C-alpha positions in Angstrom: 0.0 0.0 0.0 2.8 2.4 0.9 4.4 1.9 -2.5 1.1 2.7 -4.2 0.7 5.8 -2.2 4.2 7.0 -3.1 3.7 6.2 -6.8 0.4 8.1 -7.0 1.9 11.1 -5.1 4.9 11.1 -7.5 2.5 11.1 -10.5 0.6 14.1 -9.1 3.8 16.0 -8.2 4.8 16.0 -11.9 1.5 17.9 -12.6 2.1 20.8 -10.2 5.1 23.1 -9.6 4.3 24.5 -6.1 3.8 23.1 -2.6 0.1 22.5 -1.7 -1.2 24.6 1.2 -4.6 22.8 1.6 -6.8 20.1 0.2 -10.6 20.1 -0.1 -13.0 17.1 -0.5 -16.3 18.2 -2.0 -19.4 16.2 -1.3 -22.7 15.6 -3.1 -23.8 18.8 -5.0 -21.0 20.8 -3.5 -18.6 21.0 -6.4 -19.3 24.6 -7.1 -16.2 25.7 -5.1 -14.2 24.6 -8.1 -15.5 27.6 -10.0 -13.5 29.8 -7.6 -10.2 28.0 -8.2 -7.7 29.3 -10.8 -7.2 25.9 -12.3 -3.7 24.7 -13.2 -4.6 21.1 -13.9 -7.8 19.1 -13.8 -7.1 15.3 -13.7 -10.0 12.8 -14.0 -9.7 10.2 -11.2 -9.6 7.5 -13.9 -6.3 8.8 -15.1 -4.6 8.9 -11.7 -2.7 5.6 -10.9 -4.2 3.5 -8.2 -7.2 5.8 -7.6 -10.7 4.4 -7.4 -13.4 5.9 -9.6 -16.5 7.5 -8.1 -19.7 5.8 -9.3 -22.1 8.3 -7.7 -24.1 11.0 -9.5 -23.1 14.5 -8.3 -19.5 13.4 -7.8 -17.7 14.4 -11.1 -14.6 12.5 -10.2 -11.8 15.0 -10.9 -8.7 16.2 -9.0 -8.4 20.0 -9.4 -5.0 21.6 -8.8 -4.7 25.4 -8.7 -5.0 28.6 -6.6 -7.8 29.5 -4.3 -7.7 32.8 -2.3 -4.0 33.1 -3.1 -3.2 29.6 -1.8 -2.1 26.5 -3.7 -4.9 23.9 -3.3 -6.0 20.5 -4.4 -9.8 19.9 -4.6 -11.3 16.5 -5.0 -14.5 17.0 -6.9 -16.1 13.8 -5.7 -15.1 11.2 -3.2 -15.4 7.5 -2.7 -17.9 5.8 -0.4 -17.9 2.5 1.5 -21.4 1.7 0.0 -19.9 1.7 -3.5 -18.2 -1.5 -2.6 -14.7 -0.2 -1.9 -12.8 -1.4 1.1 -11.9 1.4 3.6 -8.3 1.5 2.5 -9.5 2.5 -1.0 -12.1 4.9 0.3 -9.3 6.8 2.2 -6.5 6.2 -0.3 -6.7 9.8 -1.7 -6.2 11.3 1.8 -3.0 9.2 2.2 -1.8 10.6 -1.1 -2.6 14.1 -0.1 -0.5 13.8 3.0 2.3 12.3 0.9 2.2 15.4 -1.2 2.9 17.5 1.9 -0.7 18.7 2.5 -1.2 19.4 6.2 -4.7 21.1 6.1 -7.7 19.1 5.0 -11.2 20.6 4.5 -14.1 18.1 4.1 -17.7 18.9 3.1 -20.8 16.8 2.9 -24.6 16.7 2.5 -26.3 15.3 5.6 -29.6 14.6 7.2 -30.5 16.8 10.2 -31.3 15.2 13.5 -31.3 18.3 15.7 -34.8 19.8 16.0 -33.3 23.2 15.9 -31.9 22.6 12.4 -33.8 23.2 9.2 -33.2 22.0 5.6 -30.5 24.2 4.0 -28.7 25.0 7.2 -24.9 24.9 7.3 -23.3 22.9 10.2 -19.7 23.2 11.3 -18.7 19.7 12.5 -17.4 19.7 16.1 -17.0 16.0 16.5 -18.2 12.7 15.0 -19.5 9.2 15.8 -18.2 6.4 13.7 -20.9 3.8 12.9 -19.2 2.3 9.9 -18.9 -1.5 10.0 -15.2 -1.4 9.0 -12.6 0.8 10.5 -10.2 2.5 8.1 -7.2 1.7 10.3 -8.0 -2.0 10.7 -5.0 -4.2 9.8 -1.3 -3.8 10.0 -0.4 -0.2 10.9 1.9 1.8 8.6 4.2 3.3 11.2 5.7 5.6 8.5 2.2 7.3 8.3 1.0 7.4 11.9 0.8 5.6 15.3 -1.0 2.3 15.9 -3.5 4.0 18.3 -4.1 7.6 17.2 -5.7 10.1 19.6 -9.1 11.4 18.5 -9.9 13.8 21.3 -9.4 16.9 19.1 -10.4 15.7 15.7 -11.8 18.9 14.2 -9.5 21.9 14.7 -10.9 24.3 17.2 -9.0 27.3 15.8 -10.4 26.7 12.3 -13.9 26.3 13.7 -13.6 29.6 15.5 -12.4 31.4 12.4 -15.2 29.9 10.4 -17.8 31.2 12.8 -16.3 34.6 12.6 -16.3 34.6 8.8 -20.0 33.5 8.9 -20.8 36.3 11.3 -19.0 38.9 9.2 -20.9 37.8 6.1 -24.4 37.4 7.7 -24.4 33.6 7.2 -26.1 31.6 9.9 -24.2 28.5 10.9 -24.8 25.7 13.4 -22.3 23.5 15.2 -22.8 19.9 15.8 -21.8 16.2 15.9 -21.9 14.2 12.6 -22.6 10.5 12.7 -21.1 8.5 9.8 -23.0 5.4 8.5 -22.4 3.0 5.7 -25.5 3.6 3.6 -26.7 3.5 0.8 -30.2 3.6 2.3 -31.4 6.7 3.9 -32.3 6.1 7.6 -35.5 4.8 9.0 -37.4 6.9 11.6 -36.2 4.6 14.3 -32.6 4.9 13.2 -32.9 8.7 13.1 -34.2 8.6 16.7 -31.4 6.3 17.8 -28.6 8.5 16.3 -30.2 11.5 18.0 -30.2 9.7 21.3 -26.5 8.9 20.8 -25.8 12.6 20.6 -25.6 13.2 16.9 -26.9 16.4 15.2 -26.5 15.2 11.6 -26.1 11.9 9.8 -24.3 11.0 6.5 -22.5 8.3 4.5 -19.0 9.8 4.2 -16.4 12.0 5.9 -15.6 10.0 9.0 -13.2 7.5 7.4 -11.4 10.3 5.6 -11.1 12.3 8.8 -9.8 9.3 10.8 -7.1 8.7 8.3 -6.2 12.4 8.1 -5.8 12.6 11.9 -3.8 9.3 11.9 -1.3 11.2 9.8 -1.4 14.4 11.9 -3.3 16.5 9.4 -5.4 19.5 10.6 -9.1 19.0 9.8 -12.1 21.2 9.3 -15.4 19.7 8.4 -18.7 21.3 7.2 -22.1 19.8 6.4 -25.1 21.1 4.6 -28.4 19.8 6.0 -30.3 18.5 3.0 -33.1 16.7 4.6 -34.7 16.2 8.1 -34.7 13.2 10.3 -36.6 15.0 13.1 -39.8 13.2 14.1 -42.8 14.8 12.4 -40.6 16.3 9.7 -39.4 13.2 7.9 -40.4 12.9 4.3 -39.3 10.7 1.4 -36.1 12.0 -0.1 -34.1 11.2 -3.2 -30.4 11.7 -4.1 -31.5 14.2 -6.8 -33.3 16.3 -4.1 -30.3 16.1 -1.8 -28.1 17.5 -4.6 -30.5 20.3 -5.4 -30.7 21.5 -1.8 -27.0 21.2 -1.4 -26.4 23.3 -4.5 -28.6 26.1 -3.1 -26.6 26.4 0.1 -23.3 25.7 -1.5 -22.4 29.4 -2.2 -22.3 30.2 1.5 -20.3 27.1 2.2 -17.9 28.1 -0.6 -17.4 31.6 0.9 -16.6 30.2 4.3 -14.1 27.7 3.0 -12.5 30.2 0.6 -11.9 32.7 3.5 -10.7 30.0 5.8 -8.1 29.0 3.2 -7.1 32.6 2.7 -6.0 32.8 6.3 -4.0 29.6 6.6 
């Protein structure tokens, strides 16, 4: 695995001439941030050695290299999910490669279902913590000591300083944001009312099918992480309605400009 990570990182290094300051993983319907990037290279995942290929609508499957807010960035326009059939080591492989490229700051975004009754559809939630409900752990198996410790600490997973800056940016731009706990599940089904209730009782404010494996692997390697969710449907009793992936994308796209502004200004300050 380590040899594959190095080979992929070397392939990408040949495509860019500058050190990368930050990387961004864009979730369902959240690819609009790419329009803000001065693009140097756009590489389809299918052309990157050892990369999986996204099979989900709304994930265009490209690595974008360029400048955002004056900083050199890589944006993954699309991600890989456990429910697509990939083992966790493949789901998180791009994060390993990003670290091998020298990236220390990872920004992750997603579309999620709201569990907190104070949330409404279209809200933006800054992730303060997560609950891992995936059936496979991304660090299961022999540890790669070159990348991180066998038992990484997860007590400060989402960077407090970046969260504080994001709240200030939102305030300065009249953007309402929430803060909460994200629970990651395998999918691909949306949750039953009983499951929504269970996750809320566990302490979660939003639920989704991504992010947690990527963040665990990032923290294993000592990366600084900021996470943000757009609430695209409600799991609050009395507010649950049938939802489709197309509707999730449409709602995410409406809220995406505010999320983009927050991420852009955060990256400007790193």
